[in-house]
C-alpha positions as a Python dict, from the first residue, in 0.01 Angstrom:
ca = {
    (1, 'M'): (0, 0, 0),
    (2, 'N'): (143, 335, -108),
    (3, 'F'): (77, 633, 116),
    (4, 'E'): (122, 986, -17),
    (5, 'L'): (107, 1318, 163),
    (6, 'K'): (-25, 1606, -45),
    (7, 'T'): (-135, 1964, -7),
    (8, 'L'): (-505, 1960, -97),
    (9, 'D'): (-762, 2222, -15),
    (10, 'L'): (-1121, 2110, -63),
    (11, 'N'): (-1127, 2239, -421),
    (12, 'A'): (-817, 2034, -508),
    (13, 'A'): (-955, 1731, -325),
    (14, 'A'): (-1278, 1752, -523),
    (15, 'A'): (-1083, 1768, -849),
    (16, 'L'): (-847, 1477, -769),
    (17, 'K'): (-900, 1153, -959),
    (18, 'T'): (-953, 884, -697),
    (19, 'D'): (-1194, 596, -645),
    (20, 'V'): (-1308, 724, -307),
    (21, 'L'): (-1283, 1064, -142),
    (22, 'L'): (-1313, 1039, 235),
    (23, 'V'): (-1361, 1377, 403),
    (24, 'L'): (-1314, 1394, 780),
    (25, 'V'): (-1540, 1662, 926),
    (26, 'S'): (-1487, 1776, 1283),
    (27, 'A'): (-1739, 1962, 1496),
    (28, 'A'): (-1526, 2274, 1442),
    (29, 'F'): (-1531, 2250, 1060),
    (30, 'K'): (-1554, 2591, 892),
    (31, 'P'): (-1699, 2580, 540),
    (32, 'S'): (-1560, 2781, 252),
    (33, 'R'): (-1684, 2845, -101),
    (34, 'N'): (-1653, 2507, -273),
    (35, 'A'): (-1868, 2209, -370),
    (36, 'L'): (-1764, 1989, -79),
    (37, 'S'): (-1828, 2256, 181),
    (38, 'E'): (-2174, 2306, 36),
    (39, 'L'): (-2243, 1932, 62),
    (40, 'I'): (-2128, 1930, 426),
    (41, 'V'): (-2343, 2233, 514),
    (42, 'Q'): (-2650, 2076, 352),
    (43, 'A'): (-2586, 1740, 522),
    (44, 'R'): (-2564, 1908, 861),
    (45, 'K'): (-2877, 2114, 806),
    (46, 'S'): (-3074, 1806, 706),
    (47, 'G'): (-2951, 1611, 1007),
    (48, 'D'): (-2779, 1349, 793),
    (49, 'L'): (-2435, 1430, 934),
    (50, 'D'): (-2418, 1514, 1302),
    (51, 'S'): (-2101, 1553, 1507),
    (52, 'S'): (-2103, 1201, 1654),
    (53, 'P'): (-1769, 1025, 1585),
    (54, 'A'): (-1792, 790, 1283),
    (55, 'K'): (-2130, 925, 1168),
    (56, 'M'): (-2120, 879, 788),
    (57, 'L'): (-2297, 1001, 477),
    (58, 'S'): (-2217, 823, 150),
    (59, 'L'): (-2268, 1011, -177),
    (60, 'W'): (-2252, 880, -533),
    (61, 'R'): (-2146, 1101, -822),
    (62, 'A'): (-2175, 1418, -619),
    (63, 'H'): (-2191, 1738, -825),
    (64, 'G'): (-1853, 1908, -860),
    (65, 'V'): (-1650, 1608, -734),
    (66, 'S'): (-1436, 1386, -958),
    (67, 'A'): (-1445, 1084, -728),
    (68, 'A'): (-1736, 852, -800),
    (69, 'R'): (-1784, 784, -430),
    (70, 'V'): (-1767, 1047, -154),
    (71, 'L'): (-1779, 968, 217),
    (72, 'L'): (-1843, 1251, 459),
    (73, 'V'): (-1742, 1122, 802),
    (74, 'S'): (-1769, 1301, 1133),
    (75, 'S'): (-1452, 1297, 1343),
    (76, 'G'): (-1628, 1433, 1651),
    (77, 'E'): (-1405, 1676, 1839),
    (78, 'G'): (-1113, 1584, 1614),
    (79, 'H'): (-929, 1389, 1883),
    (80, 'A'): (-697, 1113, 1760),
    (81, 'R'): (-926, 843, 1903),
    (82, 'H'): (-1224, 993, 1723),
    (83, 'I'): (-1026, 1004, 1400),
    (84, 'R'): (-926, 640, 1440),
    (85, 'Q'): (-1288, 549, 1507),
    (86, 'A'): (-1411, 748, 1205),
    (87, 'V'): (-1152, 618, 958),
    (88, 'T'): (-1196, 259, 1076),
    (89, 'A'): (-1572, 275, 1023),
    (90, 'A'): (-1538, 445, 685),
    (91, 'V'): (-1278, 208, 541),
    (92, 'A'): (-1471, -92, 672),
    (93, 'S'): (-1781, 30, 487),
    (94, 'L'): (-1581, 33, 161),
    (95, 'K'): (-1476, -333, 164),
    (96, 'A'): (-1754, -444, -67),
    (97, 'A'): (-1666, -168, -314),
    (98, 'S'): (-1297, -278, -321),
    (99, 'P'): (-1150, 59, -421),
    (100, 'K'): (-797, 71, -558),
    (101, 'S'): (-735, 430, -453),
    (102, 'L'): (-849, 639, -159),
    (103, 'T'): (-801, 1005, -76),
    (104, 'L'): (-839, 1095, 291),
    (105, 'W'): (-880, 1467, 357),
    (106, 'M'): (-812, 1607, 704),
    (107, 'E'): (-858, 1958, 837),
    (108, 'D'): (-523, 1944, 1014),
    (109, 'A'): (-276, 1682, 1134),
    (110, 'T'): (-104, 1667, 1467),
    (111, 'Q'): (129, 1370, 1504),
    (112, 'Q'): (-137, 1169, 1687),
    (113, 'R'): (-408, 1242, 1432),
    (114, 'L'): (-187, 1155, 1137),
    (115, 'H'): (-79, 830, 1300),
    (116, 'A'): (-435, 743, 1395),
    (117, 'A'): (-565, 795, 1042),
    (118, 'T'): (-281, 611, 869),
    (119, 'Q'): (-283, 312, 1101),
    (120, 'A'): (-662, 288, 1087),
    (121, 'V'): (-655, 265, 706),
    (122, 'A'): (-387, -6, 718),
    (123, 'D'): (-547, -207, 997),
    (124, 'T'): (-894, -203, 845),
    (125, 'S'): (-761, -295, 499),
    (126, 'Y'): (-548, -583, 626),
    (127, 'V'): (-637, -927, 493),
    (128, 'Y'): (-452, -1242, 599),
    (129, 'T'): (-372, -1458, 295),
    (130, 'A'): (-54, -1654, 379),
    (131, 'T'): (-231, -1987, 438),
    (132, 'K'): (-573, -1896, 300),
    (133, 'P'): (-556, -1892, -82),
    (134, 'T'): (-930, -1830, -110),
    (135, 'A'): (-898, -1498, 74),
    (136, 'K'): (-906, -1193, -147),
    (137, 'A'): (-622, -954, -73),
    (138, 'S'): (-713, -590, -42),
    (139, 'L'): (-710, -408, -374),
    (140, 'L'): (-640, -75, -205),
    (141, 'K'): (-294, 22, -329),
    (142, 'R'): (-285, 402, -316),
    (143, 'V'): (-384, 623, -24),
    (144, 'V'): (-346, 1001, -44),
    (145, 'L'): (-355, 1198, 279),
    (146, 'G'): (-456, 1553, 198),
    (147, 'L'): (-395, 1860, 416),
    (148, 'P'): (-534, 2205, 333),
    (149, 'T'): (-213, 2412, 331),
    (150, 'A'): (149, 2377, 224),
    (151, 'T'): (261, 2478, 573),
    (152, 'Q'): (63, 2193, 729),
    (153, 'T'): (207, 1949, 478),
    (154, 'Q'): (561, 2067, 539),
    (155, 'N'): (521, 2042, 915),
    (156, 'A'): (373, 1693, 888),
    (157, 'K'): (654, 1537, 680),
    (158, 'S'): (848, 1382, 967),
    (159, 'D'): (532, 1255, 1136),
    (160, 'F'): (414, 1112, 803),
    (161, 'D'): (739, 919, 758),
    (162, 'H'): (707, 787, 1114),
    (163, 'A'): (345, 685, 1053),
    (164, 'C'): (429, 497, 733),
    (165, 'A'): (719, 314, 899),
    (166, 'Q'): (492, 219, 1188),
    (167, 'V'): (233, 82, 946),
    (168, 'C'): (499, -143, 796),
    (169, 'G'): (624, -258, 1135),
    (170, 'V'): (276, -335, 1263),
    (171, 'A'): (198, -522, 939),
    (172, 'L'): (502, -746, 981),
    (173, 'A'): (417, -816, 1346),
    (174, 'K'): (55, -898, 1259),
    (175, 'E'): (151, -1119, 967),
    (176, 'W'): (387, -1340, 1168),
    (177, 'G'): (163, -1339, 1472),
    (178, 'N'): (-123, -1469, 1259),
    (179, 'R'): (66, -1750, 1090),
    (180, 'P'): (-3, -2096, 1233),
    (181, 'A'): (277, -2262, 1426),
    (182, 'N'): (374, -2494, 1139),
    (183, 'H'): (424, -2184, 922),
    (184, 'A'): (605, -1981, 1188),
    (185, 'T'): (864, -2208, 1348),
    (186, 'P'): (1171, -2078, 1535),
    (187, 'S'): (1378, -2137, 1220),
    (188, 'M'): (1131, -1938, 1012),
    (189, 'L'): (1138, -1647, 1257),
    (190, 'A'): (1516, -1657, 1232),
    (191, 'K'): (1492, -1624, 853),
    (192, 'V'): (1270, -1316, 890),
    (193, 'A'): (1533, -1164, 1119),
    (194, 'Q'): (1810, -1253, 872),
    (195, 'T'): (1616, -1077, 597),
    (196, 'L'): (1597, -769, 819),
    (197, 'G'): (1972, -806, 874),
    (198, 'K'): (2031, -725, 507),
    (199, 'R'): (1885, -376, 550),
    (200, 'P'): (2106, -68, 601),
    (201, 'R'): (2244, -37, 956),
    (202, 'V'): (2086, -368, 1062),
    (203, 'R'): (2287, -677, 1150),
    (204, 'C'): (2156, -1020, 1250),
    (205, 'E'): (2311, -1317, 1427),
    (206, 'V'): (2125, -1643, 1484),
    (207, 'L'): (2247, -1888, 1748),
    (208, 'G'): (2149, -2256, 1735),
    (209, 'P'): (2121, -2521, 2008),
    (210, 'E'): (2495, -2587, 2042),
    (211, 'Q'): (2576, -2218, 2087),
    (212, 'I'): (2285, -2170, 2328),
    (213, 'H'): (2405, -2458, 2545),
    (214, 'K'): (2760, -2323, 2534),
    (215, 'L'): (2635, -1989, 2669),
    (216, 'G'): (2487, -2171, 2968),
    (217, 'M'): (2126, -2085, 2886),
    (218, 'G'): (1996, -2387, 3074),
    (219, 'S'): (1656, -2235, 3150),
    (220, 'F'): (1584, -2151, 2784),
    (221, 'A'): (1716, -2488, 2664),
    (222, 'A'): (1499, -2675, 2915),
    (223, 'V'): (1180, -2533, 2765),
    (224, 'A'): (1288, -2633, 2413),
    (225, 'Q'): (1394, -2989, 2493),
    (226, 'G'): (1048, -3142, 2450),
    (227, 'S'): (1013, -3030, 2087),
    (228, 'R'): (1160, -3159, 1762),
    (229, 'E'): (1182, -2803, 1634),
    (230, 'P'): (1529, -2667, 1715),
    (231, 'M'): (1544, -2354, 1928),
    (232, 'R'): (1698, -2033, 1803),
    (233, 'F'): (1838, -1728, 1979),
    (234, 'I'): (1809, -1427, 1749),
    (235, 'V'): (2030, -1121, 1803),
    (236, 'L'): (1946, -810, 1597),
    (237, 'H'): (2148, -488, 1598),
    (238, 'Y'): (2033, -155, 1462),
    (239, 'N'): (2337, 76, 1461),
    (240, 'G'): (2232, 430, 1378),
    (241, 'A'): (2456, 616, 1623),
    (242, 'P'): (2823, 601, 1729),
    (243, 'K'): (2933, 292, 1921),
    (244, 'S'): (2981, 510, 2227),
    (245, 'Q'): (2602, 545, 2258),
    (246, 'A'): (2461, 272, 2483),
    (247, 'P'): (2187, 74, 2309),
    (248, 'T'): (1832, 15, 2416),
    (249, 'V'): (1765, -360, 2425),
    (250, 'L'): (1428, -510, 2330),
    (251, 'V'): (1366, -870, 2438),
    (252, 'G'): (1074, -1052, 2275),
    (253, 'K'): (923, -1379, 2392),
    (254, 'G'): (921, -1617, 2096),
    (255, 'I'): (724, -1927, 2197),
    (256, 'T'): (597, -2023, 1851),
    (257, 'F'): (347, -2264, 2005),
    (258, 'D'): (263, -2320, 2369),
    (259, 'T'): (85, -2643, 2463),
    (260, 'G'): (171, -2577, 2827),
    (261, 'G'): (412, -2869, 2816),
    (262, 'I'): (350, -3144, 3074),
    (263, 'S'): (124, -2893, 3257),
    (264, 'I'): (-87, -2907, 2942),
    (265, 'K'): (-347, -2643, 2861),
    (266, 'P'): (-717, -2717, 2805),
    (267, 'A'): (-798, -2799, 2442),
    (268, 'A'): (-1049, -2516, 2404),
    (269, 'G'): (-871, -2211, 2270),
    (270, 'M'): (-531, -2379, 2254),
    (271, 'D'): (-507, -2286, 1884),
    (272, 'E'): (-457, -1926, 1998),
    (273, 'M'): (-127, -2026, 2154),
    (274, 'K'): (29, -1965, 1812),
    (275, 'F'): (11, -1602, 1928),
    (276, 'D'): (256, -1673, 2211),
    (277, 'M'): (535, -1535, 1994),
    (278, 'C'): (377, -1191, 1953),
    (279, 'G'): (645, -1038, 2177),
    (280, 'A'): (905, -1162, 1929),
    (281, 'A'): (690, -1039, 1639),
    (282, 'S'): (674, -692, 1795),
    (283, 'V'): (1054, -677, 1811),
    (284, 'L'): (1079, -780, 1446),
    (285, 'G'): (816, -520, 1354),
    (286, 'T'): (1000, -249, 1544),
    (287, 'F'): (1321, -331, 1358),
    (288, 'E'): (1132, -314, 1029),
    (289, 'A'): (1024, 40, 1119),
    (290, 'L'): (1375, 137, 1234),
    (291, 'A'): (1524, 10, 908),
    (292, 'R'): (1288, 238, 716),
    (293, 'L'): (1335, 548, 932),
    (294, 'Q'): (1711, 515, 998),
    (295, 'P'): (1707, 716, 1324),
    (296, 'A'): (2024, 816, 1508),
    (297, 'L'): (2021, 563, 1791),
    (298, 'N'): (2139, 211, 1871),
    (299, 'V'): (1898, -73, 1941),
    (300, 'V'): (1952, -442, 2012),
    (301, 'G'): (1677, -701, 1968),
    (302, 'L'): (1696, -1035, 2149),
    (303, 'I'): (1452, -1312, 2063),
    (304, 'P'): (1469, -1650, 2239),
    (305, 'T'): (1238, -1871, 2032),
    (306, 'C'): (1123, -2231, 2065),
    (307, 'E'): (813, -2447, 2110),
    (308, 'N'): (677, -2568, 2445),
    (309, 'M'): (575, -2929, 2381),
    (310, 'P'): (498, -3235, 2599),
    (311, 'G'): (747, -3474, 2437),
    (312, 'G'): (937, -3760, 2597),
    (313, 'L'): (1225, -3528, 2682),
    (314, 'A'): (1003, -3245, 2802),
    (315, 'L'): (1062, -3047, 3118),
    (316, 'K'): (864, -3191, 3413),
    (317, 'P'): (703, -3021, 3712),
    (318, 'G'): (954, -3033, 3996),
    (319, 'D'): (1260, -3025, 3769),
    (320, 'V'): (1535, -2782, 3864),
    (321, 'V'): (1722, -2600, 3587),
    (322, 'T'): (2022, -2369, 3596),
    (323, 'S'): (1986, -2032, 3424),
    (324, 'M'): (2261, -1840, 3244),
    (325, 'S'): (2291, -1619, 3553),
    (326, 'G'): (2379, -1923, 3765),
    (327, 'Q'): (2053, -1905, 3960),
    (328, 'T'): (1865, -2233, 3984),
    (329, 'I'): (1492, -2248, 3915),
    (330, 'E'): (1239, -2502, 4038),
    (331, 'V'): (983, -2551, 3763),
    (332, 'L'): (652, -2596, 3943),
    (333, 'N'): (447, -2536, 3630),
    (334, 'T'): (578, -2601, 3278),
    (335, 'D'): (311, -2365, 3140),
    (336, 'A'): (502, -2076, 3298),
    (337, 'E'): (767, -2119, 3030),
    (338, 'G'): (789, -1766, 2891),
    (339, 'R'): (973, -1638, 3194),
    (340, 'L'): (1214, -1932, 3167),
    (341, 'I'): (1332, -1831, 2820),
    (342, 'L'): (1322, -1458, 2894),
    (343, 'C'): (1539, -1480, 3206),
    (344, 'D'): (1837, -1609, 3007),
    (345, 'A'): (1787, -1340, 2742),
    (346, 'L'): (1781, -1076, 3017),
    (347, 'T'): (2112, -1208, 3147),
    (348, 'Y'): (2257, -1202, 2796),
    (349, 'A'): (2145, -838, 2758),
    (350, 'K'): (2390, -730, 3029),
    (351, 'R'): (2685, -763, 2788),
    (352, 'F'): (2564, -466, 2584),
    (353, 'K'): (2584, -226, 2881),
    (354, 'P'): (2240, -99, 2783),
    (355, 'R'): (2078, 234, 2863),
    (356, 'A'): (1758, 34, 2921),
    (357, 'V'): (1612, -313, 2860),
    (358, 'I'): (1246, -370, 2776),
    (359, 'D'): (1104, -720, 2752),
    (360, 'I'): (778, -782, 2570),
    (361, 'A'): (580, -1099, 2630),
    (362, 'T'): (239, -1259, 2617),
    (363, 'L'): (321, -1372, 2968),
    (364, 'T'): (18, -1419, 3191),
    (365, 'G'): (-357, -1473, 3177),
    (366, 'A'): (-361, -1285, 3507),
    (367, 'C'): (-275, -965, 3321),
    (368, 'V'): (-579, -1016, 3099),
    (369, 'V'): (-794, -1051, 3410),
    (370, 'S'): (-646, -729, 3549),
    (371, 'L'): (-651, -506, 3240),
    (372, 'G'): (-864, -682, 2980),
    (373, 'H'): (-775, -624, 2616),
    (374, 'V'): (-730, -246, 2621),
    (375, 'R'): (-400, -177, 2796),
    (376, 'S'): (-78, -376, 2815),
    (377, 'G'): (64, -434, 3161),
    (378, 'L'): (376, -235, 3249),
    (379, 'F'): (621, -317, 3525),
    (380, 'S'): (937, -128, 3610),
    (381, 'A'): (1136, -20, 3914),
    (382, 'S'): (1255, 284, 3717),
    (383, 'D'): (1011, 575, 3736),
    (384, 'D'): (1181, 753, 3447),
    (385, 'L'): (1158, 450, 3217),
    (386, 'A'): (802, 372, 3322),
    (387, 'H'): (685, 730, 3265),
    (388, 'A'): (852, 741, 2923),
    (389, 'L'): (684, 416, 2815),
    (390, 'E'): (346, 532, 2947),
    (391, 'A'): (378, 858, 2754),
    (392, 'A'): (482, 672, 2437),
    (393, 'G'): (183, 442, 2468),
    (394, 'E'): (-58, 732, 2503),
    (395, 'A'): (96, 912, 2204),
    (396, 'A'): (76, 597, 1992),
    (397, 'L'): (-280, 508, 2100),
    (398, 'D'): (-117, 185, 2220),
    (399, 'P'): (-166, 234, 2594),
    (400, 'C'): (-19, 49, 2889),
    (401, 'W'): (-83, 63, 3264),
    (402, 'R'): (179, 43, 3535),
    (403, 'L'): (134, -227, 3798),
    (404, 'P'): (324, -261, 4128),
    (405, 'L'): (650, -445, 4196),
    (406, 'D'): (651, -453, 4576),
    (407, 'D'): (908, -695, 4715),
    (408, 'D'): (636, -868, 4918),
    (409, 'Y'): (501, -1015, 4594),
    (410, 'A'): (819, -1222, 4558),
    (411, 'E'): (746, -1423, 4874),
    (412, 'G'): (548, -1679, 4676),
    (413, 'L'): (848, -1753, 4453),
    (414, 'K'): (1052, -1905, 4732),
    (415, 'S'): (1159, -2267, 4684),
    (416, 'N'): (1292, -2538, 4914),
    (417, 'F'): (1489, -2692, 4628),
    (418, 'A'): (1622, -2405, 4417),
    (419, 'D'): (1704, -2035, 4432),
    (420, 'V'): (1358, -1949, 4301),
    (421, 'A'): (1037, -2113, 4181),
    (422, 'N'): (893, -2024, 3843),
    (423, 'V'): (541, -1957, 3973),
    (424, 'G'): (398, -1805, 4287),
    (425, 'G'): (35, -1909, 4288),
    (426, 'R'): (-277, -1762, 4127),
    (427, 'D'): (-304, -1441, 4326),
    (428, 'G'): (-129, -1148, 4160),
    (429, 'G'): (5, -1378, 3890),
    (430, 'A'): (109, -1102, 3651),
    (431, 'I'): (305, -933, 3929),
    (432, 'T'): (479, -1246, 4055),
    (433, 'A'): (582, -1322, 3696),
    (434, 'A'): (734, -975, 3670),
    (435, 'K'): (907, -1023, 4007),
    (436, 'F'): (1062, -1342, 3872),
    (437, 'L'): (1202, -1156, 3569),
    (438, 'Q'): (1325, -869, 3785),
    (439, 'R'): (1571, -1107, 3956),
    (440, 'F'): (1758, -1133, 3625),
    (441, 'A'): (1747, -763, 3533),
    (442, 'K'): (1913, -586, 3826),
    (443, 'D'): (2213, -449, 3640),
    (444, 'Y'): (2032, -193, 3421),
    (445, 'P'): (1707, 5, 3397),
    (446, 'W'): (1444, -253, 3304),
    (447, 'A'): (1077, -265, 3211),
    (448, 'H'): (845, -554, 3135),
    (449, 'L'): (542, -528, 2907),
    (450, 'D'): (286, -805, 2952),
    (451, 'I'): (88, -804, 2625),
    (452, 'A'): (-122, -1114, 2686),
    (453, 'G'): (-440, -907, 2660),
    (454, 'S'): (-338, -670, 2382),
    (455, 'A'): (-138, -880, 2133),
    (456, 'W'): (-435, -1049, 1967),
    (457, 'K'): (-813, -1055, 1945),
    (458, 'S'): (-1042, -1355, 1978),
    (459, 'G'): (-1385, -1426, 1834),
    (460, 'A'): (-1502, -1313, 1491),
    (461, 'A'): (-1214, -1064, 1467),
    (462, 'K'): (-954, -1324, 1571),
    (463, 'G'): (-604, -1213, 1480),
    (464, 'A'): (-287, -1040, 1590),
    (465, 'T'): (-300, -666, 1657),
    (466, 'G'): (67, -581, 1599),
    (467, 'R'): (88, -421, 1943),
    (468, 'P'): (301, -284, 2099),
    (469, 'V'): (506, -184, 1791),
    (470, 'G'): (354, 165, 1805),
    (471, 'L'): (446, 211, 2171),
    (472, 'L'): (801, 82, 2123),
    (473, 'L'): (864, 293, 1814),
    (474, 'H'): (736, 611, 1981),
    (475, 'Y'): (953, 541, 2283),
    (476, 'L'): (1267, 479, 2078),
    (477, 'L'): (1221, 783, 1854),
    (478, 'G'): (1175, 991, 2168),
    (479, 'L'): (1537, 909, 2253),
    (480, 'V'): (1666, 1072, 1934),
    (481, 'P'): (1780, 1436, 1976),
    (482, 'K'): (1538, 1664, 1795),
    (483, 'P'): (1690, 1854, 1499),
    (484, 'A'): (1657, 2229, 1473),
    (485, 'S'): (1338, 2332, 1299),
    (486, 'Q'): (1382, 2409, 932),
    (487, 'A'): (1265, 2728, 773),
    (488, 'Q'): (950, 2706, 566),
    (489, 'A'): (994, 2704, 189),
    (490, 'K'): (949, 3058, 59),
    (491, 'S'): (739, 2942, -232),
    (492, 'G'): (487, 2780, 0),
    (493, 'K'): (483, 2474, -227),
    (494, 'T'): (583, 2130, -109),
    (495, 'P'): (655, 1815, -308),
    (496, 'T'): (434, 1511, -274),
    (497, 'R'): (555, 1281, 3),
    (498, 'R'): (530, 914, -90),
    (499, 'R'): (586, 610, 126),
    (500, 'T'): (521, 245, 53),
    (501, 'A'): (371, 67, 352),
    (502, 'T'): (462, -294, 282),
    (503, 'S'): (630, -521, 534),
    (504, 'A'): (936, -740, 488),
    (505, 'A'): (726, -1050, 554),
}
């Protein structure tokens, strides 16, 4: 899908050749002398277009408009959430029409509004086809975002580039999250990472079982030992700044299928455990976006990836394993395997002397009980890091919520037979899981994002969401020093900004 940013007043928008013209109309819309303004005024007078977010009026062959189909859509107060709601509803209504081109006109574009509109178009147009040959891929190939003035267009360029890169990153994360486990094995994820490693400033290293054992990652290796699929440890580097700049490390849980192991899960809903690698997918998606934007910062991505299967060699409840840190772990529940692979990755992260480490994992059902499917769970002992991630989530419309890390919660992790147990009971399960990880992340600022409730949807809309790529990308770009503002072009004219929003899947 190609996104373009253009200067279009309503006269120019009406004259543009496009299959569909989608006009976002806020409650504060001020009409001028043109055909579209007249249509909006008449629609409001007749009561066919009120100010409720996502209220729509569809017009066919409207007088004075080149586009065959015109959608007037209310964006309420013009907030980013209202814009996302309006664009989502409008693009969804167009699926039967299967347009090849769409022009989306906005009155103005703050960063949040531009991101909301762009991501809403991409999300609503997304069709999964990898293992479904009967599915019809979206025909929408060209999307023009129109802003009324050259100054608005000029000011929106950087945000537009960011939005397009995010669309690509989210698309990659969704695509690999949606693929069934036999089409998204650890080896296949490693190949995706190796493809990313061919991009400018990106480097990839993939470690196999022998190297993982040599590193002493006994906790990670124990989870993998019940599966015939070989484990992989993926190390991605994005080097956009001098080596002297400490990197931010992203650690993504990559359980490509989770049966629960010997502590096997109920059959109902187990198919959704293909989504247990969405943390890994979000790291891959973030690197896709970084490769497109080329920001001046250093980032490391660590992905421990394997299956959790109940084979003859599988880890058993009561087994004690030795982690890379040297700490021993009593495995009371083999279905608490995510923390077992993450803890070794967190120990490995220490070698990079990071400015911060953020792990991302579909870790606990308890987090879903706490926060539902709206916000990701956030845990961190660093107020500065937590506040930065919270702010990034709000800016990206990819919100999280900070939960406590009191030391008292670690009491349930005590073991008579090892340094620590891998579970602490049902109560406060998301917190005790975070307390377990915290033991292995004491040498740097650390945060944990539990995305069990936000990484995918169930029911009729079943599928990966691509979260929290938006949050991570906003956070990382916030670390880049802001350049001095450039003077506006004297002519007042700006070139068309084009970006192709296709993933590296």
